[in-house]
KOLDRENPA-95934 format. One record per residue: residue in one letter; x, y, z of N, C-alpha, C in turn. Coordinates in steps of 0.02 Angstrom, whole numbers, plus 50000, padded with zeros to 5 digits. Layout:
! KOLDRENPA-95934
AXYZXYZXYZ
...
END
This chain:
! KOLDRENPA-95934
M528706275056967528286269056986528676264857030
K528396263657086528756259457134528736252357116
I529166246857153529196240757136528506236757156
S528166240457207527546237057243527066237457179
G527086240157134526716241857068526536235657030
I527196232057033527226225356990526636221756992
P526536219457052525936214357058525306215457026
A525116222657032524496225157009524526226456937
M525086227856908525166228056838525136220556791
V525526216256843525406208456809524686206656809
H524366207756859523706205356870523276209256809
M523286215056798523036219656750523186215856679
N523846215256669524046211756584523816205256585
L523666201056649523436193756641522706194556616
S522396198056662521606198256667521386202056595
G521766206056570521536211056522521726208056448
R522056203756445522206199656385522056192556393
L521416190656413521266183656430521516178056381
V521376180556309521556174956261522326173956261
R522676179056265523376177956272523586173556317
S523316175556382523446171556455523236164156439
I522726162856416522396156956407522876152356363
T523076156556297523486151656250524186149556281
L524446154356317525146153256350524976147056411
S524446147656443524366142356493524236135056458
V523786135056405523646128456361524336126356345
L524726129856309525286128156294525686124056344
A525916128656398526196125356462525866118456482
A525166119056484524736111756510524906105656454
V524936107256390525156101956340525746099856352
M526276104056361527046102056370527096098956436
S526796100556495526876096956559526536090156547
A525926089256524525486083456524525896078956478
S526186080956427526526076156377527106072956413
W527516077156451528056075456475527966070956539
F527346072256575527206069256626527006061856608
A526546060256554526346055356527526886050056498
G527386053656479527966049756456528376046356512
L528456050756566528876048956618528446043656661
I527816043456662527556038656698527426031356663
L527246031356593527076027056559527636022756550
V528316025256523528846020956501529066016856563
P529156020156621529386014956678528726009856686
S528206011156692527646007056691527626001456644
V527866001956581527815997656534528375992656573
Q528905994856581529555990956588529265987056661
G528995990056713528745987356765528265982256754
G527915981556699527415977156680527795970956656
L528345970856615528705966056586528955962556648
E529305966756694529665962856759529175960156793
M528515962256803528065959156842527915952056814
I527765952856753527745945056718528255939556729
Q528845943556720529465937656733529425934856793
R529315939556857529375938656914528805932456928
R528205934656913527635930856913527835923156888
L528095921556838528265914656813528465911256857
G529025913456907529185909156956529725904356931
A529465900856897529895895056877530375897856815
D530875893056813531435895456754531145892756688
I530765887956690530485884656619529705882556635
M529245884156595528575881956592528455876656534
V528285870956548528005865956502527335866256485
V527125867056432526325866656412526175861956357
P525525859556341525355856056294525485859156232
Y525785856056179526005859156123525325862756084
A524805859156089524265861056063523925867956092
A524155870056157523925875356188524245881656146
L524815881256124525095887056097524775887956025
S524535883056009524305883455933523445887555941
K523295888355995522535892256000522655899556016
K522345902455988522585910855987522225914456058
N521575910556082521295913956143521735910856203
Y522295907656198522665904956253523295909056265
E523395912856222524065916156211524185921456274
N523645924756293523745929556336523865926956413
E523455921356419523585918056484524315914456496
I524515911656429525175909156430525745914356445
L525605919656419526005926356427525955928356499
S525485927356540525465929056605525865923456647
G525975917656619526315912456660525785907956688
S525145907756665524595903956689524565897456647
A524255893256681524065886356646523365888256612
V523145885056557522645885456510522305878056517
P521655877456499521335872956499521505867656445
A522055865556438522325860256392522715855056432
F522695849556412523125844456449523535839656418
M524055836356451524645832056431524675826756498
P524945822056478525055816656538525505818656583
A525305817856650525545818956706526235816656719
E526375810556684526925806156686527605810356654
N527405815256612527985819556591528355823056658
M528045823156701528275826756777528935821656779
E528875815156787529415811156809529985811156762
K529785810756692530255810956640530695818556640
I530425823656657530645829656668531195830256718
A530895828156784531255828356844531945823556833
Q532045819056780532655815756781533145818856736
I532925823956695533365828356647533885831856696
E534525831056693535005834356711535035841956719
G535065844556775534895852156781534285854356821
V533785849156823533125851156850533175850256925
S533015854156965533065853857035532355853557059
G531855855257030531095854057058530715854657005
V530065851557014529485851756951528875852657008
S528335856156960527705856657001527245857656946
S526725853056958526045853156906525605858656927
Q525155860956880524555863856890524035860956833
I523345862956847522835860556807522405866656799
C522095868056741521495873856734520975870256720
L520455872856752519775869456744519335875356691
G519725881356684519285886356650519045891056695
D518545895156673518235900556712517665898956733
V517295901556778516715900456818516455906456846
D515775907956840515505914256879515285913556938
T515535917256984515475916357057515135923157086
D514965923057143514865929457178515565932757213
L515955929657202516705931257234517065936857204
A516745937557132517155944157091516615946257034
R516835952457014516225954256961516445951256894
E516945948056881517115944656813517265937756841
P517145933156791517235924656805517925924256838
V518025919356876518635918156913518925911956881
H519675911256884519975905656850520015899956906
L519745894656879519965888656931520585885056926
M520935885456961521665881956965521715876457013
G522105870756990522245866457030523105865957040
Y523265864457099524035865257106524195861157166
D524815859457167525185854457226525495858657265
P525175859857336525575864257383526215861257411
Q526225855657403526905851557430527455852557386
T527365853557323527895855457270528015862257248
D527405865357261527335871857221527815877657242
F528125881557193528525887157207528445892657168
C527725894257138527565899257099526955902457140
V526535898157165525905903057192526105905557256
T526365900557298526515902157371527045907957383
P527485910057338527875917257359527425922857349
W526825922357314526335927757306525885929057365
I525785923657407525365924157469525615930057512
G525115933757519525155939357574524965938757642
A524365935357646524015933357708523755926057719
Y524075924457760523905917257786523405916057844
A523095910257846522535909357903522645901357910
P522735898957974522765891458000522035889457970
K522025883057954521445880157935520955879257994
T520355880158003519925880258049519265874958038
A519215873157971518585870057955518785864557913
D518365858357916518455852957867518155854057808
A518575857557770518405859357704518985859657662
P518845859157585519395860357552519805866657558
V520375867357552520845873357558520865878157492
A520955883457495520985887457434521395894157449
V521765895257395522165902557396521795906357338
V521705913657359521285917257315521675923557284
G521525925957234521775931457205521715938057235
S522025943757229521925949357262521175952057242
R520905950357184520275954257163519725949357177
V519795943857212519245940057240518995942157299
N518345943057306518135944957376518055940757432
A518635939557459518665934457510519485935757540
Q519385934757610519955936457648520165929357678
A520935929057695521205924357727520755922057798
G520515916357804520185914857861519435913657838
D519105915757782518395915257769518335908457741
T517615907457740517335901057712516835903557657
V516975901357597516675903457539516325898257500
S515795899857448515465895057414515885894157353
L516125888257330516315887357262516195880757228
L515885881657179515635874057139515015871557192
S514725875057221514145872757257514395868357321
A515025870957351515165868257402515645873057447
S515695872057510516085876657552516855876057548
V517225881257540517955880157532518225885657593
F518755884257621519025887057675519655891157628
V519655897757630520245901157613520775903157657
S521305899457639521985899857691522445904757674
G522395907757609522875912457587522535917557528
K522885923657538522605928357489523225931157462
M523295930957385523845934057357523795940157349
E524615942657344524585950957330524425952557265
E524285958557246524135960857176524625959457134
T524555956157076525085954757023524845959756953
G524325962356949524035965856891523995959956830
T523915954456850523715949456788523045945456803
D523035941156765522425936856775522355932656833
L522945932456870523075927956927522655932656997
D522545938756982522075942157039521355940057036
T521175936456987520455934256989520505926156984
S520915923057013521195916057003520965912957073
I520755906057079520665902857133521105896957137
Y521525895357172522015889557175521725884957228
V521635877957211521455873657265521855867257247
D522025863557300522305857657292522115852957239
T522485849957184522225847657131521735841857138
R521845836657197521415832957199520685834757238
S520805840557277520145842657308519665845857258
L520085850357212519695852657150519255848457109
L519695842157098519365837857047518715835057075
R518835833557145518185831757192517575835957187
L517785843157193517315849357183516995848857121
A517395847657064517205848656994516625842556980
E516755837357015516385830456995515615831957017
Q515635836957075514995837457103514575843857081
S514955847757030514775853857001514175852256956
E513755858356947513285857656903513475860956832
D514155863356830514415864956760514635859456718
T514285859256669514535853656618515245853756587
D515475859956584516175861756555516745860656602
I516465861956668516965860356724516975853056736
Q516475850056724516425841556729516875838956686
R516725841256618517135838856564517895838256566
R518065845256595518795845756592519075843056654
A518625841756710518845837756767518925829656742
A518485827756701518445821356671519195820256651
L519415825256601520035823456572520625823356613
A520575827856668521155828656711521205822156761
Q520595819356764520545813456797520945807356777
G521015808656713521465803556679522215803856681
N522425806556740523155807056762523445813856703
Q523065818556702523305823556657523445829956693
V523795835356658523925841056701524045846356630
S523815852156666523885857856613524595860756599
S524975861556650525735863856645526105861056694
I526725860456678527245858556723527795864656730
L527945866356791528295871456806528965868056820
V529525870756786530225868056808530675873056839
D530995870556895531505875456934532215872556906
V532585876056877533275874356860533755874556911
A534185871556922534785871556973535125877956954
E535485880757006535845887257003536405886756959
E536745881356968537255880556927537325878956852
Y536595878456820536445875656763536095882156727
D536245881856659535945886756614535285883656590
P534785887856595534085885056584533985882956497
E534365884356452534345884056386534425877356375
P534965873756390535105866956380534525861556414
V534375864256472533725860756501533135860756451
L532935867356441532515868856396532525864256323
N533025863656300533225859756231533065852056250
S533215850256305533225842056321532495840156332
I532145844956365531355844556371531125843356299
N531145848756254530845848356197531095843156153
I531645839756159531925835256112531585828056136
H531625827056206531425820656241530635819956259
I530315824756269529635823556296529145826456222
K528835821456210528275823156155527815826756167
K527455831256113526915834456110526875839256172
V527405842356190527465847956237527925853956207
R527795858556236528255864856219528505867456279
A529225867156292529505870056347529715877556340
I529545882256388529765888756369530095891756428
V530695894456410531135898456462530665904256480
S530745906956548530335913656574530375918756523
G531015919756508531215925956455530835924656392
Q530775918756364530435917656302529705917456309
V529395916656361528685917956367528385923556346
I528885929056358528715935356344529085938556296
G529565934656262530105937656225529655940256154
G529285938556114528925941556050528535947056084
E528205946156139527765952056154528185957856184
A528795956556221529315960156244529585964856194
S529715962356139530105965356081529515971356059
S528885968956041528505973656016528295979456063
I528265976956137528005981456185528585987056189
H529285984956192529865989056198529715993456139
G529515990856088529445996456027528936001256041
V528405999156062527896004656091528256009856146
S528506006656190528786010156237529246015556208
S529686012656164530176018456128529726023956082
A529236021456059528796025456011528446030556063
I528206028556129527966032956169528556038356191
L528996035556206529546040756226529696045856177
V529786044256111529926048756058529356053256049
L528696050856055528136055356040528116060556093
T528306058056161528266062356211528726068256203
M529336066256177529906071956165529686076156115
V529346073756059529216076956004528586082556023
V528086080256052527626084356067527846089156123
G528306086656174528626092056227528906097856186
C529386095156138529866099756111529346104256061
A528886101356028528506106555987528096110856034
A528006110556086527566114056125528136119656157
M528726117156160529386122956174529376126756124
A529416124956067529466128256005528976133255996
A528306130056002527786135356006527696141256048
Y527966139356103528106143656163528506149556139
A529046148156116529606152956088529306156956035
V528966155255989528576157855931528136163155967
V527686160256011527176165156046527606171156074
Y528116170056112528466175456147528706179456096
V528916177656036529286182055982528676186455961
L528186182455943527626186855923527436192055964
M527346189856030527186195056086527616201256094
T528156199456087528756205556086528516211856041
A528346209255979528156214755933527486217055951
E526976212855979526336215255986526336221056048
R526856218456100526766222356161527296228156163
K527646229456105528056234756096527826241556120
K527246243256102526876249756117526846250556195
E526506244356215526426244056293526916245256326
F527546242256321528166242656344528446249056344
A528416252856282528686258756254528336263756303
L527756263756311527336267856361527536267456440
L527686262656445527896260756514528736263756533
R529066262756473529766265156476529776273756476
A529236276256441529216282756433528936286256500
A528566282556550528336284156598528856283456661
G529496280356635529986280056689530166274456720
A529776268856685529966262156705530706259156680
S531066256056727531816253956698531666248056672
G532286245356625532196238356594532106233856645
K532556235656696532446229456747531666227356770
M531396233656778530646232356809530276229556747
L530426230356686529916227556635530106220456632
S530746218456646530896211956646530656207156702
E530606211556761530286207556819529416207156795
I529136210956766528516210656749528436204256712
I528886204756642528736199756609528886191856627
M529416191656675529606185256703529076183656757
A528726187356793528096187056841527586183156800
E527386186856743526896184956712527006178456673
G527566176856649527756170356632527806164656677
S527996166856738527996161556788527166159756809
I526836164256823526196162356838525816158356781
L525846160356723525526156456678525796149856660
S526426149156667526716141856663526556136856724
V526646140556781526406136956840525826134356841
A525336139056829524506138556826524396132456768
G524556133756713524386128456664524686121956681
S525286121356693525586113956717525256111756776
A525086115756829524746113256884524136110056873
V523706112556831523026111156807523106105256772
S523566105056715523546098256675523906093056720
I524296094056771524596087956801524086085656855
G523606091056884523056088056922522586084356886
I522446085356821521946081656778522286075156767
M522896074856756523316068756733523186064456799
L523416066256854523346062156911522616058956926
V522126063156915521426059756916521396054656864
L521476056556806521376051556751522016045756754
L522376045456789523086041256797522696033256786
P522336031756828522116024956833521766022056764
A521376026956738521046025056682521536024056630
F521896029456624522476030156577522906024056570
L523136021156634523506015456628523136009756613
S522516009056627522136003356621522076002556540
R521886008456501521726008456440522416006556404
A522896009856418523516007756398523846000656394
G523745998356468523825991556481523395986456426
Q522805988356418522355984956367522585984356300
A522805990656278523085991556220523705986056202
M524095986656255524805983356247524715975756275
N524175974056299524095967156330524565966156383
L524595971156431525225970056481524955974356541
P525025970756594524865972856658525345978756680
L525055985556685525435991356697525355992756783
P525795992756811525765994356878525716001556908
A525246004056945525196010556958525786012756994
P525936018556974526566021257011526506022957080
G526836023957130526826025057203526736033557201
A526526036257252526486043457276527136047157260
G527676043957270528376046457265528506046457185
R528396042957160528586042257090528216047557047
C527526047257062527146052457038527236059657051
A527496060157112527766067657132528266070057103
V528746065057099529446066957056529326068656996
C528876064056960528726064956888528326072156870
A527926073456926527536078656913527926085456921
V528456084456959528976091256979529306091956917
I529526085456883530046086256825529626089456763
A529006086656765528516089456702528536097456709
V528266099056768528066105856778528766110556782
G529366107756795529976111556792530116112356722
I530116106656679530256107656608529846113756584
S529106113256587528776117756573528826124856581
V528996125956654529206132556687529836135356654
L530236130356650530966133756613530766134656539
A530396131356507530316133456443529976140756438
G529496140556487529196148056488529646152856509
M530116151556546530576156756568531066158556518
A531326153456479531676155056417531326159556366
G530796157956358530316163156320530286169356344
C530196169956401530206176556446530946181256442
V531456176256450532096179456447532206182156378
M532036179056322532096181156256531696188156250
M531206188056269530716193556261530926200256317
A531216197956381531486203756418532066207256385
R532556202556362533226204656333532996210056269
S532446208056234532286212856179531966218956200
I531486218056254531116224556277531646229856313
S532136226356351532636231056397533066234556346
R533166231856285533736235856250533316241256198
M532606241156211532126245556177532186253056184
D532236256756136532166263856148531426266056147
A531316269256195530546271556216530356276456140
A530716280456135530476285356081530426281856012
S530876278755994530806274055925530326269155931
A530296266455983529756261255996529046264255977
L528916269656006528246273756003528166276055929
R528706277255899528576279355823528486274155771
E528806266955790528636261255762527906258955772
A527766259055828527056256555852526496261755819
END
């Protein structure tokens, strides 16, 4: 039998035993899918935490103490956003006088409003462009003002571009900037200069917006963002704010996500462990299947040995079959995972209450190669065990046993 006959024999073996071939391919698919999911998800969780920390911008965020007691505000505070709760704006001057503070900026939140600019309600935010150091760094596209209208900066998921004039609260607003994607509620936010926003709110027909604007008109703000000088530690500054400013809660950027980060890191570790368990279980199942296949195919290989096939040739057949099944199963599973990846990350992010940034094509490719490689190596290990057993087999005794 010539070496050229090996491809034909491999094809015959694979197509003739479909159940066996499908079983091995499914094991390879499960193994590669579990490793790929773990390799993608764990870094994405870390990236989501880092994204929130970067988004906070300020070293310290000061919010009304009452805001932290409201459960429905926790997610927005976690994302570094102001919430529709208010405190005296004079707190800014008091905070600015504390040693170590190099800059302060305020924001107000008037809540959500339905518009034609996004599928979901947009968050109406007021800020001070002159002192801001949190919104401006995220602006990816600018446009010079060309209309005599209030100026706004919009999130990435708001259907407006820099330079557009849009309708907001029954008035025309010029979009001077569009923010880059953050993966948080900021993507559906609209930032307007605080004074302009309050004037728009007064003319609005939305009673909730009018009510909140009336509260803010009384020299109130929703949050105060604090920039700490580089030579100072934020902790002592935070303590000074909490001690000297009444009815507020100052939070260091790391503490904003501190409690959530601990639980999220726990989930991330659990995902990694689960990935390893599932992957290793699939590898063990692979080994068991190949051991069982050695006994099942003893007669088949004994006949080939009796027909003159060498041990090397049988090994090549086994390795070729294992390679094809491992690569095919892994490739199909990775292809499915790539298609489902956006939905997978979205659901996982919702479950963990965390923005999970989508990985780039390069990282997806690296993770796919690693996952397929692990699956193929596991398949090859099973093939090697089987090939060693078959190559040592005596044809006559094997036939008698069979």
